C-alpha positions as protocol buffer text, in pm:
chain_id: "A"
residue {
  index: 1
  type: UNK
  ca { x: 9551 y: 22150 z: 10407 }
}
residue {
  index: 2
  type: UNK
  ca { x: 9789 y: 21931 z: 10546 }
}
residue {
  index: 3
  type: UNK
  ca { x: 9542 y: 21657 z: 10534 }
}
residue {
  index: 4
  type: UNK
  ca { x: 9476 y: 21746 z: 10197 }
}
residue {
  index: 5
  type: UNK
  ca { x: 9872 y: 21743 z: 10117 }
}
residue {
  index: 6
  type: UNK
  ca { x: 9917 y: 21393 z: 10265 }
}
residue {
  index: 7
  type: UNK
  ca { x: 9637 y: 21262 z: 10044 }
}
residue {
  index: 8
  type: UNK
  ca { x: 9764 y: 21400 z: 9745 }
}
residue {
  index: 9
  type: UNK
  ca { x: 10119 y: 21250 z: 9843 }
}
residue {
  index: 10
  type: UNK
  ca { x: 9947 y: 20918 z: 9924 }
}
residue {
  index: 11
  type: UNK
  ca { x: 9733 y: 20915 z: 9580 }
}
residue {
  index: 12
  type: UNK
  ca { x: 10067 y: 21014 z: 9393 }
}
residue {
  index: 13
  type: UNK
  ca { x: 10282 y: 20728 z: 9551 }
}
residue {
  index: 14
  type: UNK
  ca { x: 10000 y: 20471 z: 9491 }
}
residue {
  index: 15
  type: UNK
  ca { x: 9958 y: 20570 z: 9118 }
}
residue {
  index: 16
  type: UNK
  ca { x: 10358 y: 20605 z: 9084 }
}
residue {
  index: 17
  type: UNK
  ca { x: 10393 y: 20197 z: 9197 }
}
residue {
  index: 18
  type: UNK
  ca { x: 10159 y: 20082 z: 8893 }
}
residue {
  index: 19
  type: UNK
  ca { x: 10370 y: 20014 z: 8577 }
}
residue {
  index: 20
  type: UNK
  ca { x: 10046 y: 20127 z: 8342 }
}
residue {
  index: 21
  type: UNK
  ca { x: 10169 y: 20021 z: 8010 }
}
residue {
  index: 22
  type: UNK
  ca { x: 10156 y: 19807 z: 7695 }
}
residue {
  index: 23
  type: UNK
  ca { x: 10418 y: 19520 z: 7583 }
}
residue {
  index: 24
  type: UNK
  ca { x: 10443 y: 19230 z: 7403 }
}
residue {
  index: 25
  type: UNK
  ca { x: 10651 y: 18886 z: 7466 }
}
residue {
  index: 26
  type: UNK
  ca { x: 10762 y: 18698 z: 7146 }
}
residue {
  index: 27
  type: UNK
  ca { x: 10929 y: 18355 z: 7045 }
}
residue {
  index: 28
  type: UNK
  ca { x: 11091 y: 18309 z: 6722 }
}
residue {
  index: 29
  type: UNK
  ca { x: 11051 y: 17887 z: 6689 }
}
residue {
  index: 30
  type: UNK
  ca { x: 11295 y: 17887 z: 6397 }
}
residue {
  index: 31
  type: UNK
  ca { x: 11611 y: 17963 z: 6612 }
}
residue {
  index: 32
  type: UNK
  ca { x: 11455 y: 17987 z: 6966 }
}
residue {
  index: 33
  type: UNK
  ca { x: 11480 y: 18401 z: 7007 }
}
residue {
  index: 34
  type: UNK
  ca { x: 11283 y: 18523 z: 7288 }
}
residue {
  index: 35
  type: UNK
  ca { x: 11201 y: 18893 z: 7350 }
}
residue {
  index: 36
  type: UNK
  ca { x: 10980 y: 19164 z: 7533 }
}
residue {
  index: 37
  type: UNK
  ca { x: 10923 y: 19500 z: 7377 }
}
residue {
  index: 38
  type: UNK
  ca { x: 10729 y: 19770 z: 7599 }
}
residue {
  index: 39
  type: UNK
  ca { x: 10608 y: 20133 z: 7614 }
}
residue {
  index: 40
  type: UNK
  ca { x: 10459 y: 20337 z: 7880 }
}
residue {
  index: 41
  type: UNK
  ca { x: 10417 y: 20661 z: 8050 }
}
residue {
  index: 42
  type: UNK
  ca { x: 10617 y: 20573 z: 8286 }
}
residue {
  index: 43
  type: UNK
  ca { x: 10970 y: 20676 z: 8367 }
}
residue {
  index: 44
  type: UNK
  ca { x: 11261 y: 20393 z: 8252 }
}
residue {
  index: 45
  type: UNK
  ca { x: 10987 y: 20104 z: 8191 }
}
residue {
  index: 46
  type: UNK
  ca { x: 11287 y: 19889 z: 8071 }
}
residue {
  index: 47
  type: UNK
  ca { x: 11409 y: 19854 z: 8442 }
}
residue {
  index: 48
  type: UNK
  ca { x: 11111 y: 19708 z: 8540 }
}
residue {
  index: 49
  type: UNK
  ca { x: 10921 y: 19529 z: 8304 }
}
residue {
  index: 50
  type: UNK
  ca { x: 11097 y: 19298 z: 8039 }
}
residue {
  index: 51
  type: UNK
  ca { x: 11307 y: 19004 z: 8161 }
}
residue {
  index: 52
  type: UNK
  ca { x: 11466 y: 18734 z: 7947 }
}
residue {
  index: 53
  type: UNK
  ca { x: 11738 y: 18488 z: 7930 }
}
residue {
  index: 54
  type: UNK
  ca { x: 11877 y: 18286 z: 7621 }
}
residue {
  index: 55
  type: UNK
  ca { x: 11738 y: 17915 z: 7616 }
}
residue {
  index: 56
  type: UNK
  ca { x: 11529 y: 17972 z: 7905 }
}
residue {
  index: 57
  type: UNK
  ca { x: 11222 y: 18243 z: 7841 }
}
residue {
  index: 58
  type: UNK
  ca { x: 11097 y: 18591 z: 7864 }
}
residue {
  index: 59
  type: UNK
  ca { x: 10884 y: 18775 z: 8124 }
}
residue {
  index: 60
  type: UNK
  ca { x: 10675 y: 19070 z: 8108 }
}
residue {
  index: 61
  type: UNK
  ca { x: 10562 y: 19211 z: 8455 }
}
residue {
  index: 62
  type: UNK
  ca { x: 10337 y: 19504 z: 8495 }
}
residue {
  index: 63
  type: UNK
  ca { x: 10014 y: 19706 z: 8639 }
}
residue {
  index: 64
  type: UNK
  ca { x: 10001 y: 19678 z: 9005 }
}
residue {
  index: 65
  type: UNK
  ca { x: 10378 y: 19525 z: 8959 }
}
residue {
  index: 66
  type: UNK
  ca { x: 10571 y: 19280 z: 9159 }
}
residue {
  index: 67
  type: UNK
  ca { x: 10913 y: 19314 z: 8970 }
}
residue {
  index: 68
  type: UNK
  ca { x: 11014 y: 19022 z: 9156 }
}
residue {
  index: 69
  type: UNK
  ca { x: 10805 y: 18807 z: 8912 }
}
residue {
  index: 70
  type: UNK
  ca { x: 11103 y: 18889 z: 8659 }
}
residue {
  index: 71
  type: UNK
  ca { x: 11363 y: 18716 z: 8820 }
}
residue {
  index: 72
  type: UNK
  ca { x: 11183 y: 18429 z: 9001 }
}
residue {
  index: 73
  type: UNK
  ca { x: 11009 y: 18380 z: 8666 }
}
residue {
  index: 74
  type: UNK
  ca { x: 11353 y: 18327 z: 8505 }
}
residue {
  index: 75
  type: UNK
  ca { x: 11463 y: 18083 z: 8775 }
}
residue {
  index: 76
  type: UNK
  ca { x: 11159 y: 17863 z: 8784 }
}
residue {
  index: 77
  type: UNK
  ca { x: 11182 y: 17868 z: 8385 }
}
residue {
  index: 78
  type: UNK
  ca { x: 11566 y: 17766 z: 8422 }
}
residue {
  index: 79
  type: UNK
  ca { x: 11426 y: 17447 z: 8647 }
}
residue {
  index: 80
  type: UNK
  ca { x: 11230 y: 17375 z: 8327 }
}
residue {
  index: 81
  type: UNK
  ca { x: 10886 y: 17447 z: 8457 }
}
residue {
  index: 82
  type: UNK
  ca { x: 10638 y: 17536 z: 8182 }
}
residue {
  index: 83
  type: UNK
  ca { x: 10506 y: 17889 z: 8170 }
}
residue {
  index: 84
  type: UNK
  ca { x: 10181 y: 17776 z: 8276 }
}
residue {
  index: 85
  type: UNK
  ca { x: 10359 y: 17609 z: 8601 }
}
residue {
  index: 86
  type: UNK
  ca { x: 10571 y: 17900 z: 8648 }
}
residue {
  index: 87
  type: UNK
  ca { x: 10274 y: 18150 z: 8629 }
}
residue {
  index: 88
  type: UNK
  ca { x: 10087 y: 17975 z: 8896 }
}
residue {
  index: 89
  type: UNK
  ca { x: 10368 y: 17928 z: 9131 }
}
residue {
  index: 90
  type: UNK
  ca { x: 10456 y: 18293 z: 9082 }
}
residue {
  index: 91
  type: UNK
  ca { x: 10085 y: 18387 z: 9191 }
}
residue {
  index: 92
  type: UNK
  ca { x: 10089 y: 18115 z: 9465 }
}
residue {
  index: 93
  type: UNK
  ca { x: 10424 y: 18267 z: 9639 }
}
residue {
  index: 94
  type: UNK
  ca { x: 10294 y: 18607 z: 9586 }
}
residue {
  index: 95
  type: UNK
  ca { x: 10244 y: 18770 z: 9951 }
}
residue {
  index: 96
  type: UNK
  ca { x: 10243 y: 19122 z: 9865 }
}
residue {
  index: 97
  type: UNK
  ca { x: 9931 y: 19341 z: 9881 }
}
residue {
  index: 98
  type: UNK
  ca { x: 9703 y: 19366 z: 9569 }
}
residue {
  index: 99
  type: UNK
  ca { x: 9790 y: 19063 z: 9396 }
}
residue {
  index: 100
  type: UNK
  ca { x: 9472 y: 19069 z: 9164 }
}
residue {
  index: 101
  type: UNK
  ca { x: 9595 y: 19414 z: 9047 }
}
residue {
  index: 102
  type: UNK
  ca { x: 9893 y: 19235 z: 8848 }
}
residue {
  index: 103
  type: UNK
  ca { x: 9964 y: 19169 z: 8475 }
}
residue {
  index: 104
  type: UNK
  ca { x: 10225 y: 18945 z: 8391 }
}
residue {
  index: 105
  type: UNK
  ca { x: 10312 y: 18734 z: 8054 }
}
residue {
  index: 106
  type: UNK
  ca { x: 10539 y: 18467 z: 8049 }
}
residue {
  index: 107
  type: UNK
  ca { x: 10702 y: 18236 z: 7725 }
}
residue {
  index: 108
  type: UNK
  ca { x: 10923 y: 17940 z: 7814 }
}
residue {
  index: 109
  type: UNK
  ca { x: 11187 y: 17785 z: 7637 }
}
residue {
  index: 110
  type: UNK
  ca { x: 10966 y: 17574 z: 7406 }
}
residue {
  index: 111
  type: UNK
  ca { x: 10726 y: 17873 z: 7350 }
}
residue {
  index: 112
  type: UNK
  ca { x: 10450 y: 17785 z: 7568 }
}
residue {
  index: 113
  type: UNK
  ca { x: 10260 y: 18099 z: 7669 }
}
residue {
  index: 114
  type: UNK
  ca { x: 10081 y: 18184 z: 8002 }
}
residue {
  index: 115
  type: UNK
  ca { x: 9937 y: 18533 z: 8104 }
}
residue {
  index: 116
  type: UNK
  ca { x: 9746 y: 18690 z: 8397 }
}
residue {
  index: 117
  type: UNK
  ca { x: 9564 y: 19004 z: 8404 }
}
residue {
  index: 118
  type: UNK
  ca { x: 9390 y: 19073 z: 8731 }
}
residue {
  index: 119
  type: UNK
  ca { x: 9064 y: 19192 z: 8782 }
}
residue {
  index: 120
  type: UNK
  ca { x: 9203 y: 19494 z: 8986 }
}
residue {
  index: 121
  type: UNK
  ca { x: 9444 y: 19563 z: 8704 }
}
residue {
  index: 122
  type: UNK
  ca { x: 9336 y: 19944 z: 8590 }
}
residue {
  index: 123
  type: UNK
  ca { x: 9121 y: 19970 z: 8316 }
}
residue {
  index: 124
  type: UNK
  ca { x: 9148 y: 19908 z: 8039 }
}
residue {
  index: 125
  type: UNK
  ca { x: 9354 y: 19609 z: 8110 }
}
residue {
  index: 126
  type: UNK
  ca { x: 9373 y: 19282 z: 7899 }
}
residue {
  index: 127
  type: UNK
  ca { x: 9552 y: 19029 z: 7697 }
}
residue {
  index: 128
  type: UNK
  ca { x: 9564 y: 18870 z: 7372 }
}
residue {
  index: 129
  type: UNK
  ca { x: 9774 y: 18564 z: 7258 }
}
residue {
  index: 130
  type: UNK
  ca { x: 9875 y: 18395 z: 6921 }
}
residue {
  index: 131
  type: UNK
  ca { x: 10106 y: 18085 z: 6863 }
}
residue {
  index: 132
  type: UNK
  ca { x: 10395 y: 18270 z: 6940 }
}
residue {
  index: 133
  type: UNK
  ca { x: 10334 y: 18588 z: 7129 }
}
residue {
  index: 134
  type: UNK
  ca { x: 10115 y: 18754 z: 7372 }
}
residue {
  index: 135
  type: UNK
  ca { x: 10019 y: 19129 z: 7394 }
}
residue {
  index: 136
  type: UNK
  ca { x: 9881 y: 19278 z: 7698 }
}
residue {
  index: 137
  type: UNK
  ca { x: 9845 y: 19625 z: 7852 }
}
residue {
  index: 138
  type: UNK
  ca { x: 9646 y: 19810 z: 8135 }
}
residue {
  index: 139
  type: UNK
  ca { x: 9541 y: 20199 z: 8165 }
}
residue {
  index: 140
  type: UNK
  ca { x: 9499 y: 20170 z: 7765 }
}
residue {
  index: 141
  type: UNK
  ca { x: 9254 y: 20325 z: 7539 }
}
residue {
  index: 142
  type: UNK
  ca { x: 9073 y: 19986 z: 7480 }
}
residue {
  index: 143
  type: UNK
  ca { x: 9130 y: 19637 z: 7338 }
}
residue {
  index: 144
  type: UNK
  ca { x: 9228 y: 19789 z: 7005 }
}
residue {
  index: 145
  type: UNK
  ca { x: 9585 y: 19807 z: 7139 }
}
residue {
  index: 146
  type: UNK
  ca { x: 9679 y: 19466 z: 7184 }
}
residue {
  index: 147
  type: UNK
  ca { x: 9477 y: 19330 z: 6916 }
}
residue {
  index: 148
  type: UNK
  ca { x: 9689 y: 19596 z: 6696 }
}
residue {
  index: 149
  type: UNK
  ca { x: 9991 y: 19461 z: 6807 }
}
residue {
  index: 150
  type: UNK
  ca { x: 9909 y: 19065 z: 6738 }
}
residue {
  index: 151
  type: UNK
  ca { x: 9784 y: 19146 z: 6395 }
}
residue {
  index: 152
  type: UNK
  ca { x: 10122 y: 19351 z: 6317 }
}
residue {
  index: 153
  type: UNK
  ca { x: 10334 y: 19092 z: 6495 }
}
residue {
  index: 154
  type: UNK
  ca { x: 10198 y: 18850 z: 6274 }
}
residue {
  index: 155
  type: UNK
  ca { x: 10219 y: 19051 z: 5945 }
}
residue {
  index: 156
  type: UNK
  ca { x: 10547 y: 19151 z: 5960 }
}
residue {
  index: 157
  type: UNK
  ca { x: 10840 y: 18921 z: 5828 }
}
residue {
  index: 158
  type: UNK
  ca { x: 11184 y: 18905 z: 5952 }
}
residue {
  index: 159
  type: UNK
  ca { x: 11360 y: 18868 z: 6269 }
}
residue {
  index: 160
  type: UNK
  ca { x: 11195 y: 18895 z: 6615 }
}
residue {
  index: 161
  type: UNK
  ca { x: 11309 y: 19205 z: 6698 }
}
residue {
  index: 162
  type: UNK
  ca { x: 11143 y: 19355 z: 6386 }
}
residue {
  index: 163
  type: UNK
  ca { x: 10819 y: 19169 z: 6489 }
}
residue {
  index: 164
  type: UNK
  ca { x: 10831 y: 19325 z: 6806 }
}
residue {
  index: 165
  type: UNK
  ca { x: 10893 y: 19678 z: 6696 }
}
residue {
  index: 166
  type: UNK
  ca { x: 10605 y: 19646 z: 6451 }
}
residue {
  index: 167
  type: UNK
  ca { x: 10374 y: 19528 z: 6748 }
}
residue {
  index: 168
  type: UNK
  ca { x: 10486 y: 19804 z: 6969 }
}
residue {
  index: 169
  type: UNK
  ca { x: 10447 y: 20081 z: 6713 }
}
residue {
  index: 170
  type: UNK
  ca { x: 10121 y: 19928 z: 6623 }
}
residue {
  index: 171
  type: UNK
  ca { x: 9978 y: 19967 z: 6983 }
}
residue {
  index: 172
  type: UNK
  ca { x: 10135 y: 20308 z: 6968 }
}
residue {
  index: 173
  type: UNK
  ca { x: 9941 y: 20422 z: 6683 }
}
residue {
  index: 174
  type: UNK
  ca { x: 9619 y: 20255 z: 6850 }
}
residue {
  index: 175
  type: UNK
  ca { x: 9621 y: 20500 z: 7124 }
}
residue {
  index: 176
  type: UNK
  ca { x: 9866 y: 20314 z: 7363 }
}
residue {
  index: 177
  type: UNK
  ca { x: 9873 y: 20410 z: 7745 }
}
residue {
  index: 178
  type: UNK
  ca { x: 9599 y: 20673 z: 7777 }
}
residue {
  index: 179
  type: UNK
  ca { x: 9796 y: 20903 z: 7979 }
}
residue {
  index: 180
  type: UNK
  ca { x: 10052 y: 20950 z: 7710 }
}
residue {
  index: 181
  type: UNK
  ca { x: 10371 y: 20848 z: 7640 }
}
residue {
  index: 182
  type: UNK
  ca { x: 10727 y: 20864 z: 7806 }
}
residue {
  index: 183
  type: UNK
  ca { x: 10958 y: 20519 z: 7781 }
}
residue {
  index: 184
  type: UNK
  ca { x: 10996 y: 20234 z: 7605 }
}
residue {
  index: 185
  type: UNK
  ca { x: 11213 y: 19921 z: 7596 }
}
residue {
  index: 186
  type: UNK
  ca { x: 11311 y: 19616 z: 7390 }
}
residue {
  index: 187
  type: UNK
  ca { x: 11515 y: 19321 z: 7486 }
}
residue {
  index: 188
  type: UNK
  ca { x: 11572 y: 18977 z: 7268 }
}
residue {
  index: 189
  type: UNK
  ca { x: 11808 y: 18696 z: 7350 }
}
residue {
  index: 190
  type: UNK
  ca { x: 12007 y: 18460 z: 7164 }
}
residue {
  index: 191
  type: UNK
  ca { x: 12301 y: 18223 z: 7289 }
}
residue {
  index: 192
  type: UNK
  ca { x: 12620 y: 18385 z: 7184 }
}
residue {
  index: 193
  type: UNK
  ca { x: 12415 y: 18654 z: 6973 }
}
residue {
  index: 194
  type: UNK
  ca { x: 12506 y: 18950 z: 7136 }
}
residue {
  index: 195
  type: UNK
  ca { x: 12792 y: 19204 z: 7068 }
}
residue {
  index: 196
  type: UNK
  ca { x: 13135 y: 19131 z: 7200 }
}
residue {
  index: 197
  type: UNK
  ca { x: 13240 y: 18810 z: 7363 }
}
residue {
  index: 198
  type: UNK
  ca { x: 13011 y: 18578 z: 7591 }
}
residue {
  index: 199
  type: UNK
  ca { x: 12694 y: 18789 z: 7527 }
}
residue {
  index: 200
  type: UNK
  ca { x: 12349 y: 18614 z: 7491 }
}
residue {
  index: 201
  type: UNK
  ca { x: 12160 y: 18965 z: 7504 }
}
residue {
  index: 202
  type: UNK
  ca { x: 12125 y: 18984 z: 7128 }
}
residue {
  index: 203
  type: UNK
  ca { x: 11991 y: 19341 z: 7174 }
}
residue {
  index: 204
  type: UNK
  ca { x: 11884 y: 19545 z: 7513 }
}
residue {
  index: 205
  type: UNK
  ca { x: 11760 y: 19888 z: 7456 }
}
residue {
  index: 206
  type: UNK
  ca { x: 11613 y: 20138 z: 7666 }
}
residue {
  index: 207
  type: UNK
  ca { x: 11452 y: 20503 z: 7595 }
}
residue {
  index: 208
  type: UNK
  ca { x: 11426 y: 20619 z: 7971 }
}
residue {
  index: 209
  type: UNK
  ca { x: 11258 y: 20961 z: 7890 }
}
residue {
  index: 210
  type: UNK
  ca { x: 11161 y: 21092 z: 7579 }
}
residue {
  index: 211
  type: UNK
  ca { x: 10817 y: 21275 z: 7436 }
}
residue {
  index: 212
  type: UNK
  ca { x: 10877 y: 20995 z: 7130 }
}
residue {
  index: 213
  type: UNK
  ca { x: 10972 y: 20713 z: 7282 }
}
residue {
  index: 214
  type: UNK
  ca { x: 10858 y: 20464 z: 7032 }
}
residue {
  index: 215
  type: UNK
  ca { x: 11039 y: 20642 z: 6735 }
}
residue {
  index: 216
  type: UNK
  ca { x: 11346 y: 20685 z: 6934 }
}
residue {
  index: 217
  type: UNK
  ca { x: 11339 y: 20324 z: 7003 }
}
residue {
  index: 218
  type: UNK
  ca { x: 11331 y: 20260 z: 6619 }
}
residue {
  index: 219
  type: UNK
  ca { x: 11631 y: 20469 z: 6593 }
}
residue {
  index: 220
  type: UNK
  ca { x: 11871 y: 20289 z: 6854 }
}
residue {
  index: 221
  type: UNK
  ca { x: 11708 y: 19944 z: 6705 }
}
residue {
  index: 222
  type: UNK
  ca { x: 11865 y: 20021 z: 6353 }
}
residue {
  index: 223
  type: UNK
  ca { x: 12211 y: 20144 z: 6520 }
}
residue {
  index: 224
  type: UNK
  ca { x: 12208 y: 19794 z: 6691 }
}
residue {
  index: 225
  type: UNK
  ca { x: 12095 y: 19563 z: 6439 }
}
residue {
  index: 226
  type: UNK
  ca { x: 12331 y: 19737 z: 6182 }
}
residue {
  index: 227
  type: UNK
  ca { x: 12644 y: 19674 z: 6400 }
}
residue {
  index: 228
  type: UNK
  ca { x: 12532 y: 19315 z: 6447 }
}
residue {
  index: 229
  type: UNK
  ca { x: 12511 y: 19276 z: 6066 }
}
residue {
  index: 230
  type: UNK
  ca { x: 12838 y: 19491 z: 6015 }
}
residue {
  index: 231
  type: UNK
  ca { x: 13008 y: 19225 z: 6274 }
}
residue {
  index: 232
  type: UNK
  ca { x: 12863 y: 18929 z: 6064 }
}
residue {
  index: 233
  type: UNK
  ca { x: 13041 y: 19035 z: 5745 }
}
residue {
  index: 234
  type: UNK
  ca { x: 13435 y: 18985 z: 5784 }
}
residue {
  index: 235
  type: UNK
  ca { x: 13355 y: 18626 z: 5956 }
}
residue {
  index: 236
  type: UNK
  ca { x: 13150 y: 18515 z: 5693 }
}
residue {
  index: 237
  type: UNK
  ca { x: 13377 y: 18627 z: 5385 }
}
residue {
  index: 238
  type: UNK
  ca { x: 13655 y: 18489 z: 5559 }
}
residue {
  index: 239
  type: UNK
  ca { x: 13490 y: 18111 z: 5598 }
}
residue {
  index: 240
  type: UNK
  ca { x: 13428 y: 18157 z: 5202 }
}
residue {
  index: 241
  type: UNK
  ca { x: 13072 y: 18237 z: 5207 }
}
residue {
  index: 242
  type: UNK
  ca { x: 13067 y: 18511 z: 5005 }
}
residue {
  index: 243
  type: UNK
  ca { x: 12693 y: 18552 z: 4927 }
}
residue {
  index: 244
  type: UNK
  ca { x: 12616 y: 18539 z: 5259 }
}
residue {
  index: 245
  type: UNK
  ca { x: 12865 y: 18803 z: 5352 }
}
residue {
  index: 246
  type: UNK
  ca { x: 12697 y: 19013 z: 5045 }
}
residue {
  index: 247
  type: UNK
  ca { x: 12344 y: 18957 z: 5229 }
}
residue {
  index: 248
  type: UNK
  ca { x: 12494 y: 19073 z: 5557 }
}
residue {
  index: 249
  type: UNK
  ca { x: 12655 y: 19415 z: 5414 }
}
residue {
  index: 250
  type: UNK
  ca { x: 12319 y: 19454 z: 5241 }
}
residue {
  index: 251
  type: UNK
  ca { x: 12141 y: 19440 z: 5621 }
}
residue {
  index: 252
  type: UNK
  ca { x: 12430 y: 19663 z: 5692 }
}
residue {
  index: 253
  type: UNK
  ca { x: 12322 y: 19953 z: 5461 }
}
residue {
  index: 254
  type: UNK
  ca { x: 11947 y: 19910 z: 5533 }
}
residue {
  index: 255
  type: UNK
  ca { x: 12023 y: 19974 z: 5913 }
}
residue {
  index: 256
  type: UNK
  ca { x: 12331 y: 20196 z: 5911 }
}
residue {
  index: 257
  type: UNK
  ca { x: 12359 y: 20340 z: 5562 }
}
residue {
  index: 258
  type: UNK
  ca { x: 12671 y: 20522 z: 5598 }
}
residue {
  index: 259
  type: UNK
  ca { x: 12962 y: 20598 z: 5346 }
}
residue {
  index: 260
  type: UNK
  ca { x: 13139 y: 20297 z: 5536 }
}
residue {
  index: 261
  type: UNK
  ca { x: 12823 y: 20064 z: 5469 }
}
residue {
  index: 262
  type: UNK
  ca { x: 12797 y: 20141 z: 5114 }
}
residue {
  index: 263
  type: UNK
  ca { x: 13198 y: 20043 z: 5077 }
}
residue {
  index: 264
  type: UNK
  ca { x: 13143 y: 19747 z: 5252 }
}
residue {
  index: 265
  type: UNK
  ca { x: 12856 y: 19636 z: 5020 }
}
residue {
  index: 266
  type: UNK
  ca { x: 13071 y: 19770 z: 4705 }
}
residue {
  index: 267
  type: UNK
  ca { x: 13362 y: 19530 z: 4820 }
}
residue {
  index: 268
  type: UNK
  ca { x: 13135 y: 19265 z: 4843 }
}
residue {
  index: 269
  type: UNK
  ca { x: 12961 y: 19313 z: 4507 }
}
residue {
  index: 270
  type: UNK
  ca { x: 13305 y: 19339 z: 4340 }
}
residue {
  index: 271
  type: UNK
  ca { x: 13395 y: 19036 z: 4511 }
}
residue {
  index: 272
  type: UNK
  ca { x: 13121 y: 18875 z: 4323 }
}
residue {
  index: 273
  type: UNK
  ca { x: 13185 y: 19005 z: 3996 }
}
residue {
  index: 274
  type: UNK
  ca { x: 12915 y: 19278 z: 4011 }
}
residue {
  index: 275
  type: UNK
  ca { x: 13099 y: 19553 z: 3918 }
}
residue {
  index: 276
  type: UNK
  ca { x: 12800 y: 19781 z: 3820 }
}
residue {
  index: 277
  type: UNK
  ca { x: 12653 y: 19743 z: 4125 }
}
residue {
  index: 278
  type: UNK
  ca { x: 12994 y: 19810 z: 4331 }
}
residue {
  index: 279
  type: UNK
  ca { x: 13065 y: 20119 z: 4107 }
}
residue {
  index: 280
  type: UNK
  ca { x: 12703 y: 20256 z: 4236 }
}
residue {
  index: 281
  type: UNK
  ca { x: 12755 y: 20155 z: 4571 }
}
residue {
  index: 282
  type: UNK
  ca { x: 13096 y: 20351 z: 4606 }
}
residue {
  index: 283
  type: UNK
  ca { x: 12947 y: 20631 z: 4440 }
}
residue {
  index: 284
  type: UNK
  ca { x: 12701 y: 20635 z: 4715 }
}
residue {
  index: 285
  type: UNK
  ca { x: 12952 y: 20609 z: 4971 }
}
residue {
  index: 286
  type: UNK
  ca { x: 13127 y: 20917 z: 4812 }
}
residue {
  index: 287
  type: UNK
  ca { x: 12834 y: 21131 z: 4789 }
}
residue {
  index: 288
  type: UNK
  ca { x: 12783 y: 21098 z: 5162 }
}
residue {
  index: 289
  type: UNK
  ca { x: 13149 y: 21132 z: 5263 }
}
residue {
  index: 290
  type: UNK
  ca { x: 13388 y: 21266 z: 4983 }
}
residue {
  index: 291
  type: UNK
  ca { x: 13685 y: 21197 z: 5228 }
}
residue {
  index: 292
  type: UNK
  ca { x: 13623 y: 20817 z: 5160 }
}
residue {
  index: 293
  type: UNK
  ca { x: 13792 y: 20851 z: 4847 }
}
residue {
  index: 294
  type: UNK
  ca { x: 14097 y: 20794 z: 5044 }
}
residue {
  index: 295
  type: UNK
  ca { x: 14009 y: 20435 z: 5081 }
}
residue {
  index: 296
  type: UNK
  ca { x: 14082 y: 20405 z: 4691 }
}
residue {
  index: 297
  type: UNK
  ca { x: 14426 y: 20528 z: 4695 }
}
residue {
  index: 298
  type: UNK
  ca { x: 14705 y: 20310 z: 4704 }
}
residue {
  index: 299
  type: UNK
  ca { x: 14930 y: 20346 z: 5006 }
}
residue {
  index: 300
  type: UNK
  ca { x: 15267 y: 20515 z: 4977 }
}
residue {
  index: 301
  type: UNK
  ca { x: 15522 y: 20297 z: 4846 }
}
residue {
  index: 302
  type: UNK
  ca { x: 15268 y: 20116 z: 4691 }
}
residue {
  index: 303
  type: UNK
  ca { x: 15259 y: 19824 z: 4943 }
}
residue {
  index: 304
  type: UNK
  ca { x: 14910 y: 19651 z: 4963 }
}
residue {
  index: 305
  type: UNK
  ca { x: 14664 y: 19790 z: 5224 }
}
residue {
  index: 306
  type: UNK
  ca { x: 14661 y: 19599 z: 5552 }
}
residue {
  index: 307
  type: UNK
  ca { x: 14373 y: 19400 z: 5694 }
}
residue {
  index: 308
  type: UNK
  ca { x: 14411 y: 19021 z: 5628 }
}
residue {
  index: 309
  type: UNK
  ca { x: 14171 y: 18908 z: 5350 }
}
residue {
  index: 310
  type: UNK
  ca { x: 13981 y: 19226 z: 5379 }
}
residue {
  index: 311
  type: UNK
  ca { x: 14284 y: 19411 z: 5284 }
}
residue {
  index: 312
  type: UNK
  ca { x: 14325 y: 19172 z: 4980 }
}
residue {
  index: 313
  type: UNK
  ca { x: 13980 y: 19256 z: 4872 }
}
residue {
  index: 314
  type: UNK
  ca { x: 14045 y: 19598 z: 4848 }
}
residue {
  index: 315
  type: UNK
  ca { x: 14375 y: 19576 z: 4710 }
}
residue {
  index: 316
  type: UNK
  ca { x: 14221 y: 19403 z: 4417 }
}
residue {
  index: 317
  type: UNK
  ca { x: 14016 y: 19694 z: 4381 }
}
residue {
  index: 318
  type: UNK
  ca { x: 14308 y: 19927 z: 4362 }
}
residue {
  index: 319
  type: UNK
  ca { x: 14454 y: 19711 z: 4133 }
}
residue {
  index: 320
  type: UNK
  ca { x: 14165 y: 19735 z: 3875 }
}
residue {
  index: 321
  type: UNK
  ca { x: 14280 y: 20083 z: 3694 }
}
residue {
  index: 322
  type: UNK
  ca { x: 13987 y: 20033 z: 3435 }
}
residue {
  index: 323
  type: UNK
  ca { x: 13716 y: 20001 z: 3735 }
}
residue {
  index: 324
  type: UNK
  ca { x: 13864 y: 20346 z: 3895 }
}
residue {
  index: 325
  type: UNK
  ca { x: 13870 y: 20520 z: 3583 }
}
residue {
  index: 326
  type: UNK
  ca { x: 13470 y: 20463 z: 3596 }
}
residue {
  index: 327
  type: UNK
  ca { x: 13485 y: 20542 z: 3971 }
}
residue {
  index: 328
  type: UNK
  ca { x: 13712 y: 20874 z: 3911 }
}
residue {
  index: 329
  type: UNK
  ca { x: 13669 y: 20979 z: 3534 }
}
residue {
  index: 330
  type: UNK
  ca { x: 13856 y: 21284 z: 3617 }
}
residue {
  index: 331
  type: UNK
  ca { x: 14177 y: 21092 z: 3705 }
}
């Protein structure tokens, strides 16, 4: 019995060392964004597989995983090596056991792609590439997983994050990891593109342990993109880019359709003299949150709302008695 116990322990330890998963690395040649999306029946896959640095490139390392491929790969990319040169060097330097069980995909700063699926990677294992992406996985239900991922990536319009998620969902819908579902992750990097100051992580999302990790990743992605678009409204409007600010507000509503988002879009449409659209958007905000009515009430003493240009835009609405009569006909 003791011998059986040790055998089971050894087998479980060996199995746990493998990051059996499906992932996609992608590149946006229009703005240089680079990113990785991954899902797996493995706890906290985002702590192991995806690596990215703005202006440098991306790495996905999995299967009989050598996690060091991530930081070392980025170091070599930073030195100016191409994806193919980096891959060759990683494999040449790898002295850890079972190198032929590795799986890795690399994209360099110019969008060059290099991949490796070792002959000992757990089946089904393989990869597929397009001009700006590589999809790969192991212990999958079959080749239909990376093939579906590639089709979805290329068929999806919009920014890289949306294309990566569409690919991940397509892989999941095609069967994904044959063992089941547990975690998912996405990282997209862009110089200065992240939230707050001096942050190149445009987004970095982790679902560590969830029975439905891909839908949960979608929820987090919507929140992250909503906050990013919300943060752009004020600077664009302040720079006189009213139409661009309105488009940012529309994206804010798309990803986070809260009362505050609808009010932001309404203010932008009012500022563009589209009062019917603004009226409709404000009504949607009030339906979601009746307390939002306070935003349309003049401060005590009749002073103008604070808040710079944003306050000035709201002050113009508060001064428009005819418009407010339509919004609140009972007044």
